[in-house]
C-alpha positions as CSV (number, residue, x, y, z in Angstrom):
1,M,-46.2,155.1,114.4
2,G,-46.9,151.6,115.8
3,S,-50.7,152.0,116.1
4,F,-50.8,153.3,112.5
5,V,-49.0,150.2,111.2
6,L,-51.0,147.8,113.3
7,R,-54.2,149.0,111.6
8,F,-52.9,147.5,108.5
9,L,-53.1,144.0,109.9
10,D,-56.9,144.1,109.6
11,A,-57.5,146.3,106.5
12,M,-56.2,149.4,104.9
13,P,-57.2,152.4,106.9
14,P,-58.4,155.6,105.3
15,S,-55.8,158.3,104.7
16,S,-55.8,161.0,107.4
17,H,-54.1,163.5,105.0
18,E,-55.9,164.8,101.9
19,D,-52.6,165.2,100.0
20,S,-51.2,161.6,100.6
21,T,-52.5,158.2,100.0
22,T,-52.6,155.7,102.9
23,A,-50.0,153.6,101.1
24,T,-47.7,156.5,100.8
25,L,-48.2,157.4,104.5
26,L,-47.4,153.7,105.4
27,K,-44.2,153.8,103.5
28,L,-43.1,157.1,105.2
29,V,-44.0,155.8,108.7
30,L,-42.0,152.5,107.9
31,E,-39.0,154.4,107.0
32,D,-39.2,156.4,110.3
33,L,-39.9,153.2,112.4
34,K,-36.8,151.5,110.9
35,A,-34.6,154.6,111.4
36,F,-35.8,154.7,115.1
37,Y,-34.8,151.1,115.6
38,F,-31.5,151.3,113.9
39,E,-30.6,154.5,115.9
40,A,-31.6,153.0,119.1
41,A,-29.7,149.8,118.4
42,T,-26.5,151.6,117.6
43,T,-26.5,153.6,120.8
44,Q,-26.4,150.5,123.0
45,P,-23.2,149.4,124.6
46,D,-20.9,147.4,122.4
47,Q,-22.8,148.3,119.2
48,G,-20.3,150.9,117.9
49,E,-19.1,148.3,115.4
50,A,-22.5,147.2,114.2
51,D,-22.8,147.3,110.4
52,S,-25.9,147.7,108.2
53,D,-26.0,144.0,107.4
54,N,-26.1,143.0,111.0
55,L,-28.6,145.7,112.0
56,S,-30.8,144.6,109.1
57,K,-30.7,140.9,110.0
58,W,-31.5,141.8,113.7
59,F,-34.4,144.1,112.7
60,W,-36.1,141.7,110.3
61,R,-35.4,138.5,112.3
62,E,-35.5,139.4,115.9
63,T,-37.8,142.4,116.5
64,V,-41.5,142.5,117.0
65,S,-41.7,145.4,114.4
66,G,-40.0,143.3,111.7
67,K,-42.5,140.5,112.3
68,V,-45.4,142.9,112.2
69,L,-44.1,144.3,108.9
70,F,-44.0,140.8,107.4
71,A,-47.5,140.3,108.5
72,V,-48.6,143.6,106.9
73,R,-46.9,142.5,103.8
74,D,-48.6,139.1,103.8
75,A,-51.9,140.7,104.5
76,H,-51.8,143.1,101.5
77,M,-49.9,141.2,98.8
78,E,-53.2,140.7,96.9
79,S,-54.6,144.2,97.6
80,E,-56.9,145.8,95.1
81,D,-55.2,149.1,95.8
82,D,-52.3,149.3,93.3
83,T,-50.2,151.6,95.3
84,L,-50.5,149.7,98.6
85,R,-49.8,146.4,96.7
86,L,-46.6,148.0,95.3
87,V,-45.5,149.3,98.6
88,V,-46.0,145.9,100.4
89,T,-44.5,143.8,97.6
90,R,-41.6,146.0,96.5
91,Q,-40.8,148.4,99.2
92,L,-41.8,147.2,102.6
93,V,-39.4,144.2,103.2
94,P,-35.9,144.4,101.7
95,R,-35.2,141.9,98.9
96,A,-32.5,140.3,101.0
97,H,-35.0,139.3,103.7
98,S,-38.2,139.0,101.7
99,G,-37.7,135.3,100.9
100,S,-37.7,134.1,104.5
101,S,-40.6,135.3,106.6
102,P,-40.4,134.7,110.3
103,F,-43.7,133.0,110.0
104,E,-42.7,130.3,107.7
105,V,-42.4,126.9,109.3
106,S,-38.9,125.2,109.0
107,Q,-39.0,121.7,107.6
């Protein structure tokens, strides 16, 4: 999963499946990646009370994967591929976190 997502930092890789676009595969991989992180986090000691808001904040602000996904979003916001542009602008980063990239410099 990770190597597939990392390839988007440079350019959009070609689809490896004839029945799915690369953008669609990216969306599916991202859903699996986030599910993996959230499930792993909730199995840690003292995380039984973790709610979805805290897990989401943790993922988007404190994990390398969250930062990589922001970088993928930023790299493809102006993509000529309509589907990829839609995925990165509307579906990649949740609206609650999209306004504050971990790469923005605080004033």
